[in-house]
C-alpha positions as CSV (number, residue, x, y, z in Angstrom):
1,M,-24.2,4.9,6.3
2,P,-27.0,2.3,6.5
3,T,-28.1,1.1,3.1
4,G,-30.8,-1.2,2.0
5,D,-30.0,-4.2,-0.2
6,R,-31.9,-6.6,-2.4
7,P,-31.4,-10.4,-2.7
8,T,-29.7,-10.0,-6.1
9,E,-27.4,-7.2,-5.1
10,P,-23.8,-7.1,-3.9
11,V,-21.5,-10.0,-4.0
12,T,-19.3,-8.2,-1.4
13,D,-19.6,-5.4,1.1
14,E,-18.0,-3.2,-1.6
15,A,-20.2,-3.3,-4.6
16,P,-22.3,-5.3,-7.0
17,I,-21.1,-7.7,-9.6
18,E,-22.8,-9.8,-12.2
19,V,-22.4,-13.6,-11.6
20,P,-23.4,-15.9,-14.4
21,D,-26.4,-18.1,-13.8
22,L,-27.6,-19.2,-10.3
23,K,-29.9,-16.2,-10.3
24,R,-26.9,-13.8,-9.8
25,A,-26.2,-15.6,-6.5
26,R,-23.9,-13.8,-4.2
27,I,-20.5,-15.6,-3.7
28,A,-20.9,-16.6,0.0
29,S,-17.5,-18.2,0.6
30,L,-16.0,-14.6,1.2
31,D,-18.5,-13.7,3.8
32,W,-18.1,-17.2,5.4
33,A,-14.3,-16.7,5.7
34,R,-14.7,-13.3,7.0
35,G,-17.1,-14.6,9.5
36,W,-14.6,-17.0,11.0
37,M,-12.0,-14.3,10.9
38,L,-14.2,-11.9,12.9
39,I,-15.0,-14.6,15.5
40,A,-11.2,-14.9,16.0
41,S,-10.9,-11.1,16.1
42,V,-13.6,-10.6,18.8
43,T,-12.3,-13.5,20.8
44,V,-8.8,-12.1,20.8
45,N,-10.1,-8.5,21.7
46,S,-12.0,-10.0,24.7
47,L,-9.0,-11.2,26.4
48,L,-8.3,-9.1,29.6
49,I,-4.9,-10.6,30.0
50,V,-3.0,-11.5,26.9
51,P,-0.2,-14.0,27.2
52,A,3.2,-12.8,25.9
53,W,3.4,-15.7,23.4
54,F,-0.1,-14.8,22.0
55,D,0.2,-11.0,21.9
56,H,1.8,-9.1,19.0
57,A,5.4,-10.0,18.5
58,P,7.6,-7.2,19.9
59,W,9.7,-7.1,16.6
60,D,10.4,-10.2,14.3
61,G,8.5,-13.5,14.4
62,V,4.9,-14.1,14.2
63,H,2.5,-14.7,17.2
64,P,-1.1,-15.8,16.7
65,I,-2.6,-12.2,17.1
66,D,-0.4,-11.0,14.3
67,T,-2.2,-13.1,11.8
68,I,-5.9,-11.6,12.1
69,F,-5.5,-8.1,10.5
70,P,-3.5,-9.5,7.6
71,I,-6.2,-12.1,7.0
72,F,-8.7,-9.3,7.0
73,V,-6.6,-7.4,4.4
74,T,-6.3,-10.4,2.2
75,L,-9.9,-11.0,2.2
76,S,-10.6,-7.4,1.6
77,G,-8.5,-7.6,-1.6
78,C,-10.5,-10.6,-2.7
79,G,-13.8,-8.6,-1.9
80,L,-12.5,-5.6,-4.0
81,A,-11.8,-8.1,-6.9
82,F,-15.3,-9.3,-6.8
83,A,-16.7,-5.8,-6.5
84,M,-14.5,-4.3,-9.4
85,A,-14.4,-7.2,-11.8
86,R,-16.8,-5.4,-14.1
87,T,-16.2,-1.6,-13.5
88,V,-14.5,0.8,-11.3
89,K,-16.4,4.0,-10.1
90,V,-13.6,6.3,-9.4
91,R,-15.6,9.1,-7.7
92,P,-17.4,6.9,-5.2
93,L,-14.1,5.0,-4.5
94,L,-12.2,8.2,-3.6
95,R,-15.2,9.4,-1.5
96,R,-15.1,6.1,0.4
97,V,-11.3,6.5,0.9
98,V,-11.6,10.0,2.3
99,V,-14.3,8.9,4.8
100,L,-12.2,6.0,5.9
101,L,-9.2,8.3,6.5
102,L,-11.3,10.6,8.6
103,L,-12.8,7.7,10.5
104,G,-9.3,6.5,11.2
105,L,-8.4,9.8,12.9
106,V,-11.6,9.5,15.1
107,Y,-10.8,5.8,15.7
108,N,-7.2,6.8,16.9
109,A,-8.8,9.4,19.2
110,I,-11.1,6.7,20.8
111,T,-8.4,3.9,21.0
112,E,-5.7,6.0,22.3
113,W,-7.9,8.3,24.4
114,S,-6.3,11.5,23.3
115,L,-7.4,14.7,21.5
116,D,-4.1,16.4,21.6
117,V,-3.4,17.7,18.0
118,F,0.2,17.9,18.7
119,T,0.5,14.0,19.2
120,W,-2.6,12.8,17.4
121,R,-1.6,9.8,15.5
122,I,-1.9,10.2,11.7
123,T,-1.3,6.6,10.8
124,G,-3.5,3.6,11.8
125,V,-5.3,0.5,10.9
126,L,-8.2,2.4,9.1
127,Q,-5.8,4.6,7.3
128,L,-3.8,1.6,6.1
129,Y,-7.1,0.1,4.9
130,A,-8.1,3.2,3.1
131,V,-4.8,3.4,1.2
132,L,-5.1,-0.2,0.2
133,V,-8.7,0.4,-1.0
134,A,-7.5,3.3,-3.1
135,V,-4.5,1.6,-4.5
136,I,-6.4,-1.8,-5.3
137,G,-9.4,0.1,-6.8
138,L,-7.3,2.3,-9.0
139,L,-5.1,-0.6,-10.2
140,H,-8.3,-2.2,-11.4
141,L,-8.3,0.5,-14.1
142,V,-5.2,-1.2,-15.4
143,T,-6.0,-5.0,-15.1
144,R,-9.0,-7.1,-14.1
145,S,-7.6,-10.5,-14.8
146,W,-6.1,-12.9,-12.2
147,R,-2.8,-13.1,-14.4
148,G,-2.5,-9.3,-14.3
149,W,-3.0,-9.3,-10.4
150,A,-0.5,-12.2,-10.1
151,A,2.0,-10.0,-11.9
152,I,1.3,-7.0,-9.6
153,T,1.5,-9.2,-6.5
154,A,4.9,-10.6,-7.6
155,L,6.2,-7.0,-8.4
156,V,5.1,-5.5,-5.1
157,A,6.6,-8.5,-3.2
158,L,9.9,-8.2,-5.0
159,A,10.0,-4.4,-4.6
160,H,9.3,-4.6,-0.8
161,T,11.8,-7.3,-0.4
162,A,14.4,-5.3,-2.2
163,L,13.7,-2.3,0.0
164,L,14.1,-4.2,3.2
165,T,17.1,-6.1,1.9
166,V,19.1,-3.1,0.6
167,Y,18.3,-1.2,3.9
168,A,19.5,-4.1,5.8
169,T,22.9,-4.0,4.2
170,I,23.7,-0.7,6.0
171,C,22.6,-2.1,9.5
172,P,25.0,-3.8,11.9
173,A,25.4,-7.4,10.9
174,S,22.9,-6.8,8.1
175,V,20.0,-7.3,10.5
176,L,16.9,-5.1,10.5
177,T,16.2,-4.1,14.1
178,R,14.0,-1.5,15.9
179,E,17.0,0.8,15.7
180,C,17.9,0.3,12.1
181,N,14.9,-0.3,9.8
182,P,13.4,1.9,6.9
183,S,10.2,2.6,8.7
184,G,11.7,4.7,11.4
185,P,13.2,7.4,9.3
186,I,10.7,7.4,6.4
187,D,7.5,7.4,8.6
188,S,9.1,9.9,11.0
189,A,10.0,12.3,8.0
190,L,6.6,11.9,6.3
191,F,4.3,12.3,9.3
192,G,6.4,13.7,12.1
193,A,7.8,11.5,14.9
194,A,5.0,12.7,17.3
195,H,2.2,11.6,15.0
196,I,3.3,8.0,14.4
197,Y,3.2,4.8,16.5
198,A,4.4,5.4,20.1
199,E,5.4,9.0,19.1
200,G,8.4,7.5,17.3
201,A,9.9,5.9,20.3
202,A,9.3,2.4,19.1
203,G,11.6,3.0,16.1
204,H,9.0,1.8,13.5
205,D,5.3,2.3,12.6
206,P,3.3,-1.0,12.2
207,E,0.8,0.9,10.0
208,G,3.2,3.4,8.3
209,I,4.3,3.7,4.7
210,V,6.7,0.8,4.7
211,T,4.2,-1.5,6.3
212,I,1.4,-0.3,3.9
213,F,3.7,-1.2,1.1
214,G,4.0,-4.8,2.6
215,A,0.2,-4.9,3.2
216,L,-0.3,-4.1,-0.5
217,I,1.1,-7.7,-1.1
218,S,-1.6,-9.2,1.0
219,A,-4.3,-7.1,-0.7
220,S,-2.9,-7.9,-4.1
221,A,-2.7,-11.6,-3.5
222,G,-6.3,-11.4,-2.3
223,A,-7.3,-9.7,-5.5
224,T,-5.4,-12.4,-7.5
225,I,-7.3,-15.1,-5.5
226,G,-10.7,-13.3,-6.1
227,H,-10.2,-13.0,-9.9
228,L,-8.9,-16.6,-10.1
229,L,-12.0,-17.8,-8.3
230,L,-14.3,-15.7,-10.5
231,A,-12.5,-17.0,-13.6
232,T,-12.8,-20.6,-12.6
233,R,-16.4,-20.2,-11.5
234,R,-17.5,-18.7,-14.7
235,R,-15.7,-21.3,-16.7
236,G,-17.4,-24.1,-14.8
237,L,-20.9,-22.3,-15.4
238,A,-20.1,-21.7,-19.1
239,L,-19.4,-25.5,-19.6
240,G,-22.7,-26.3,-18.0
241,R,-21.1,-27.6,-14.8
242,G,-21.5,-26.5,-11.3
243,P,-19.8,-23.1,-10.1
244,E,-17.4,-25.3,-7.9
245,A,-16.0,-27.2,-11.0
246,A,-12.2,-27.2,-11.2
247,I,-12.0,-24.9,-8.1
248,V,-10.1,-27.3,-6.0
249,P,-7.1,-27.9,-8.2
250,V,-6.8,-24.3,-9.2
251,V,-7.1,-22.8,-5.8
252,S,-4.9,-25.3,-4.3
253,A,-2.3,-24.7,-6.9
254,A,-2.6,-20.9,-6.2
255,A,-2.1,-21.6,-2.5
256,G,1.0,-23.7,-3.3
257,F,2.5,-21.0,-5.5
258,L,2.0,-18.3,-2.8
259,V,3.8,-20.5,-0.3
260,F,6.6,-21.1,-2.8
261,A,6.9,-17.3,-3.6
262,G,7.1,-16.6,0.1
263,L,9.9,-19.0,0.4
264,M,11.7,-17.4,-2.4
265,M,11.4,-14.0,-0.8
266,V,13.2,-15.5,2.2
267,T,15.9,-17.1,0.0
268,L,16.8,-14.2,-2.3
269,P,18.1,-11.8,0.5
270,I,20.3,-14.6,1.7
271,A,22.4,-14.3,-1.5
272,L,23.2,-10.8,-0.4
273,G,24.1,-11.9,3.1
274,V,20.8,-10.7,4.6
275,E,18.4,-12.7,6.7
276,L,14.9,-11.1,6.1
277,P,12.8,-12.0,9.2
278,V,9.3,-13.2,8.7
279,M,7.3,-10.6,10.7
280,K,4.3,-8.4,10.7
281,R,5.9,-5.3,12.1
282,L,7.3,-4.5,8.6
283,W,4.8,-6.8,7.0
284,T,7.5,-8.9,5.0
285,A,6.7,-10.6,1.9
286,P,7.1,-14.2,3.1
287,F,4.7,-13.5,5.9
288,A,2.1,-11.7,3.6
289,L,2.1,-14.6,1.0
290,T,1.9,-17.3,3.6
291,I,-1.2,-15.7,5.2
292,A,-2.6,-15.3,1.5
293,A,-2.1,-19.0,0.9
294,G,-4.1,-19.9,4.0
295,S,-6.7,-17.4,3.2
296,A,-7.1,-19.0,-0.3
297,L,-7.5,-22.5,1.1
298,A,-10.2,-21.1,3.6
299,L,-12.0,-19.6,0.7
300,L,-11.8,-22.9,-1.1
301,V,-13.4,-24.6,1.8
302,G,-16.2,-22.1,2.0
303,H,-16.7,-22.2,-1.8
304,L,-17.3,-25.9,-1.8
305,L,-19.7,-25.7,1.1
306,L,-21.8,-22.7,0.1
307,D,-21.3,-21.7,-3.5
308,R,-23.2,-24.4,-5.2
309,A,-26.5,-24.9,-6.9
310,K,-28.0,-26.9,-3.8
311,V,-26.6,-26.1,-0.2
312,P,-27.6,-28.7,2.4
313,R,-30.1,-27.3,4.9
314,F,-28.0,-27.9,8.0
315,I,-25.0,-26.1,6.3
316,E,-27.2,-23.2,5.3
317,V,-28.6,-22.8,8.8
318,S,-25.2,-23.2,10.6
319,S,-23.5,-20.7,8.2
320,Y,-26.0,-18.0,8.6
321,P,-24.3,-16.3,11.7
322,L,-20.9,-16.3,9.8
323,L,-22.4,-14.8,6.6
324,A,-24.1,-12.1,8.8
325,L,-20.9,-11.3,10.4
326,G,-19.1,-11.2,7.0
327,R,-21.7,-8.9,5.4
328,N,-20.8,-6.3,8.2
329,S,-17.1,-7.1,8.4
330,L,-15.9,-3.4,8.7
331,L,-18.4,-2.6,11.5
332,V,-17.6,-5.7,13.5
333,Y,-13.9,-5.6,13.1
334,F,-13.2,-2.0,13.8
335,G,-16.2,-1.6,16.1
336,S,-15.1,-4.4,18.4
337,H,-11.6,-2.9,18.7
338,A,-13.1,0.5,19.5
339,L,-15.6,-1.0,22.0
340,M,-13.0,-2.9,23.9
341,S,-10.7,0.1,24.0
342,V,-13.5,2.2,25.8
343,L,-14.3,-0.8,28.1
344,K,-10.7,-1.5,29.1
345,R,-10.2,2.2,30.1
346,P,-10.0,2.9,33.8
347,V,-13.1,4.8,35.1
348,G,-11.5,7.6,37.2
349,S,-9.2,6.0,39.8
350,G,-11.1,2.8,39.8
351,P,-11.2,-0.3,37.7
352,S,-12.3,-0.4,34.0
353,I,-15.9,-1.4,32.9
354,A,-14.6,-4.6,31.5
355,D,-12.8,-5.5,34.9
356,R,-16.0,-4.7,36.8
357,I,-18.1,-6.8,34.5
358,S,-15.6,-9.7,34.7
359,G,-15.7,-9.3,38.5
360,A,-19.4,-9.8,38.5
361,L,-19.2,-12.7,36.0
362,A,-16.7,-14.4,38.4
363,L,-19.7,-15.1,40.8
364,V,-21.3,-17.1,38.2
365,G,-18.4,-18.9,36.4
366,P,-15.0,-18.4,34.6
367,P,-14.9,-14.6,34.0
368,Q,-12.8,-14.7,30.8
369,L,-14.9,-17.5,29.3
370,L,-18.3,-15.7,30.1
371,W,-16.9,-12.2,29.0
372,T,-15.8,-13.7,25.7
373,A,-19.1,-15.4,25.2
374,L,-21.1,-12.3,25.9
375,L,-19.0,-10.2,23.4
376,L,-19.5,-12.8,20.8
377,I,-23.2,-13.1,21.4
378,F,-23.5,-9.3,21.2
379,W,-21.6,-8.9,17.9
380,I,-23.1,-12.0,16.3
381,G,-26.6,-10.8,17.4
382,L,-26.0,-7.4,16.0
383,A,-24.7,-8.6,12.7
384,T,-27.5,-11.1,12.4
385,L,-30.2,-8.4,13.1
386,L,-28.7,-6.1,10.5
387,H,-28.4,-8.9,8.1
388,R,-32.1,-10.0,8.7
389,H,-33.1,-6.5,7.7
390,R,-30.5,-6.2,4.9
391,I,-28.8,-3.2,6.6
392,Y,-25.1,-3.1,5.9
393,L,-23.0,-0.4,7.4
394,R,-20.0,0.8,5.3
395,P,-18.6,4.2,4.4
């Protein structure tokens, strides 16, 4: 629900955290990175015709669209690290998870245009996000250090890789396929085939239990990056230097380690005669860790630009729309998906609202370009208006 805010309050969308010195300044790099991700997300959602090479990979491999949600998950893990670095409030956390799960069911009804309880999909992107919020939040009761979260990330990556590798050994030619993968039987047994992606016909669920397990790698890596960034920032402040002191070598090293770990997750299964594909459909560890490495470098750039004692005026002004988007990331990310799902639905036996608008735009100029520009202006304008009035929508 809408909530007010004060200049010294949240470091992220999730909850407040104390930041040494700099008048408890908000860490802006997370919002900045989220802002760029949301611009990419809205742009992708606006496509009326998606080229096959750009759309979600049918099975293995990674297409450009496959990277957006994992980036969102990684940055969410980082945001949860900022929010829970001091304390974890279990009751509000669980309430938030329940709200997200319920919203996920509503979101499925909107995007799939169906209220049939016998085929209503139980899994989904909001449900995946809700589970990750719960797990990352509760694990903060165990550790709040970057070392602890690095260990969790490594353990989850190894466990997920082991699951896929062992299962692949019973598949023909030791290759995971749509017909032979752990998601098909596990998610069908847990939720019922009629209540998962494509009603079980696809042979897997891209937001099912197996994929949530893989997404936990991304969220945990994000939490590691967040705690590492906080620790390095605090050390720089404690030594009387700027908050960006020592950030470059530390975060760069972390990104390099994540890439190395991803390569190891590819190499280990080969020892068992299994070639583990890099893919989003089952959210494999090499995929998750590579995305996390890229997210870490993006945060590094944002940190050096914005998280400093004096930010140049032109950077401050040009970054404002990105920060506004980042502050309402949940609203813009899931809202843009839901809106486009409605706009792309045919009206009766005629064309969709989106097609009708693009047809009208064709009289002025390139319809896809103008359509994308309109959607970006709408979401940036809405986020900026809410940010200006310090209104942030979150469950």
